[in-house]
C-alpha positions in Angstrom: 0.0 0.0 0.0 1.3 3.4 -0.9 2.1 6.0 1.8 -0.9 8.2 0.9 -3.3 5.2 1.2 -1.7 4.2 4.5 -2.0 7.7 5.8 -5.6 8.0 4.7 -6.5 4.9 6.7 -5.6 6.7 10.0 -7.6 9.3 11.9 -4.9 11.9 12.6 -4.7 14.2 15.6 -1.7 16.1 14.2 -1.1 17.5 10.7 2.3 16.3 9.6 4.0 16.5 6.2 5.2 13.0 5.8 7.0 13.6 2.5 6.8 16.6 0.2 3.2 16.8 -1.0 1.8 14.2 1.4 0.2 16.0 4.4 -2.0 14.3 7.0 -5.4 15.9 7.8 -5.0 16.2 11.5 -7.5 17.8 14.0 -4.8 20.3 14.8 -2.4 21.8 12.3 0.3 23.2 14.6 2.8 24.2 11.9 1.6 27.8 11.8 1.5 27.9 15.7 5.0 26.7 16.5 6.3 30.2 17.3 3.6 30.5 20.0 5.6 28.1 22.2 8.9 30.1 22.3 11.1 27.0 21.8 14.8 27.3 21.3 15.8 27.4 17.7 18.4 24.7 18.2 18.5 21.8 20.7 21.9 20.4 19.7 23.2 17.9 22.3 20.0 18.0 24.4 17.9 15.1 25.6 14.2 15.9 25.1 10.9 14.4 26.4 7.6 14.9 24.6 4.7 14.2 26.9 1.5 12.9 25.4 3.0 12.7 22.0 0.0 11.4 20.0 1.1 11.3 16.4 4.5 12.9 17.3 4.4 16.3 15.8 6.4 17.9 18.6 8.8 15.0 19.0 9.7 15.2 15.4 10.0 19.0 15.6 12.5 18.6 18.5 14.5 16.1 16.5 14.5 18.5 13.6 16.0 21.2 15.8 18.9 19.0 16.6 18.1 17.2 19.8 20.5 14.3 20.3 17.8 12.1 21.7 14.0 12.5 21.8 11.7 10.3 23.9 8.0 10.4 23.0 5.7 9.4 25.9 2.1 8.3 25.6 -0.4 5.5 26.4 -1.9 3.1 23.9 -4.9 1.8 25.8 -8.1 3.7 26.7 -8.1 2.0 30.1 -4.8 3.7 31.0 -6.3 7.2 30.5 -7.7 9.2 33.4 -11.5 9.0 33.1 -14.0 10.4 35.4 -15.8 7.5 37.2 -19.1 7.8 35.3 -17.2 7.9 32.0 -15.5 4.7 32.9 -18.9 3.2 33.6 -20.2 4.4 30.2 -17.2 2.7 28.5 -18.4 -0.7 29.9 -16.3 -3.4 31.4 -16.0 -5.4 28.2 -14.5 -2.5 26.4 -12.0 -1.9 29.1 -11.1 -5.6 29.2 -10.4 -5.5 25.5 -7.9 -2.7 26.2 -9.2 -0.7 23.3 -6.3 0.8 21.5 -5.7 4.4 21.0 -4.5 3.0 17.8 -4.7 6.1 15.7 -2.1 7.9 17.9 0.3 5.0 17.8 -0.3 4.0 14.2 0.1 7.6 13.1 3.3 8.0 15.0 4.8 4.8 13.6 3.9 5.8 10.0 5.3 9.3 10.5 8.5 8.0 12.0 8.9 5.6 9.1 8.2 8.3 6.5 10.4 10.9 8.1 13.3 8.5 8.8 13.1 9.5 12.4 14.9 7.9 15.4 12.5 9.2 18.0 11.8 6.6 20.7 8.1 6.2 21.6 7.6 4.9 25.1 4.2 3.5 26.2 3.8 4.6 29.9 1.5 6.8 32.0 3.2 9.9 33.2 2.4 9.1 36.8 4.7 6.1 36.5 7.7 7.7 34.9 10.7 8.0 37.1 14.3 9.3 36.6 15.6 6.0 37.9 14.1 4.2 34.9 14.1 6.9 32.2 16.9 9.3 33.2 16.5 13.0 33.1 15.9 15.5 30.3 17.4 18.9 29.3 14.0 20.0 27.9 10.5 18.6 28.5 7.6 19.6 26.3 4.1 19.1 27.7 1.2 20.6 25.7 -2.5 20.1 26.2 -2.0 17.1 28.4 -2.5 17.9 32.1 -6.1 19.2 31.8 -7.0 15.6 31.0 -5.3 14.2 34.2 -7.0 13.7 37.5 -4.0 14.6 39.6 -2.3 17.6 37.9 0.0 18.3 40.8 1.3 14.7 40.9 2.0 14.9 37.1 3.9 18.2 37.6 5.9 16.6 40.4 6.9 13.8 38.0 7.9 16.4 35.4 10.0 18.2 38.0 11.8 15.0 39.0 12.6 14.3 35.3 13.7 17.9 34.4 17.2 19.2 34.7 16.7 22.1 32.3 13.5 23.7 31.1 9.9 22.6 31.1 7.8 24.1 28.3 4.2 23.7 29.2 1.1 24.9 27.4 -2.4 24.2 28.9 -5.9 25.4 28.7 -6.9 27.7 31.5 -10.2 29.0 33.0 -10.7 32.6 32.3 -13.6 33.0 34.7 -11.4 31.8 37.6 -8.9 34.5 36.7 -11.3 37.1 38.3 -10.9 35.4 41.7 -7.9 36.9 43.5 -6.5 33.6 44.8 -5.7 30.2 43.5 -8.7 28.2 42.2 -9.7 25.7 39.6 -13.1 24.8 38.2 -14.4 21.3 38.4 -15.6 19.8 35.1 -15.6 16.0 35.6 -19.3 15.8 36.2 -20.2 17.1 32.7 -21.5 14.7 30.0 -18.7 13.2 28.0 -16.2 14.9 30.3 -12.5 14.5 29.5 -11.3 17.3 31.9 -11.3 17.0 35.7 -10.0 20.5 36.7 -9.5 23.7 34.8 -7.1 26.0 36.7 -6.7 29.7 36.4 -3.5 31.1 35.0 -2.3 32.0 38.5 -3.2 28.5 39.7 -1.1 26.8 37.0 1.8 29.1 37.9 1.6 28.3 41.6 1.2 24.5 41.0 4.4 24.6 38.9 6.2 26.3 41.8 4.7 23.8 44.3 5.9 20.9 42.2 9.5 22.1 42.5 10.1 24.6 39.7 11.8 27.6 41.3 11.6 29.8 38.2 8.2 30.0 36.4 7.9 32.5 33.6 4.6 33.1 31.9 5.4 33.5 28.2 2.0 34.5 27.0 -1.4 33.2 25.9 -2.7 32.0 22.5 -5.5 30.2 20.8 -4.8 26.6 19.7 -7.0 26.3 16.6 -8.5 23.1 15.3 -9.0 22.4 11.6 -12.8 22.5 12.0 -12.5 26.2 13.2 -12.9 26.0 17.0 -10.1 26.9 19.3 -8.9 26.5 22.8 -7.2 29.3 24.8 -3.8 28.2 26.2 -1.3 29.7 28.6 2.4 29.1 28.1 5.0 28.8 30.8 8.7 28.0 30.8 9.8 26.6 34.1 13.1 25.5 35.6 14.7 24.5 38.9 17.4 26.3 40.8 17.6 29.9 41.7 
């Protein structure tokens, strides 16, 4: 089967140019939005972790910028995702027992890796379970649009702090209404129908959680709209965080 046919058989999350003239139709085309993340132009010699890699857009971008090693982290099974309890019930025990694959993420990544001739290493593991003893540490960690889907955002940030010896680049949705409250709050969303978000923190709450998790220097770089191909968008806040004063 030709590359175009193989790509057309996958439901893509990321828009990726596999070869000149062959571009996947992802939910998100992040190519025009890369500058919003204030990434270093070059990452030569650095070890990089891409958290929640999906089809690997950011992992491949870090490799393109010269990183010596890129590890792409994700899960393959729906049962390994954080689901609000009632969503888990809706899924049904049989579906969980089957370990329904998030196949489009993994399949897309593998096809993109093959087409791009990439050496990125995709690791199947929940962020809660990643330790420096097993995976080592990283000069740069990228985490985009991941933590809003996790039940314990602070634990996830602690894990990232343990793994990070350089800079954490983190972009997440935030709650604008909570921003009017003059202290640290987050809105609860897990009881909504089809919920995939537990908590939506305000900007100041995200910043404080980063500090609490162990990042001494937390710099807000700005806000931007992450736009989907269908026209809707999600407002994100970007932080660069590091340890050591």
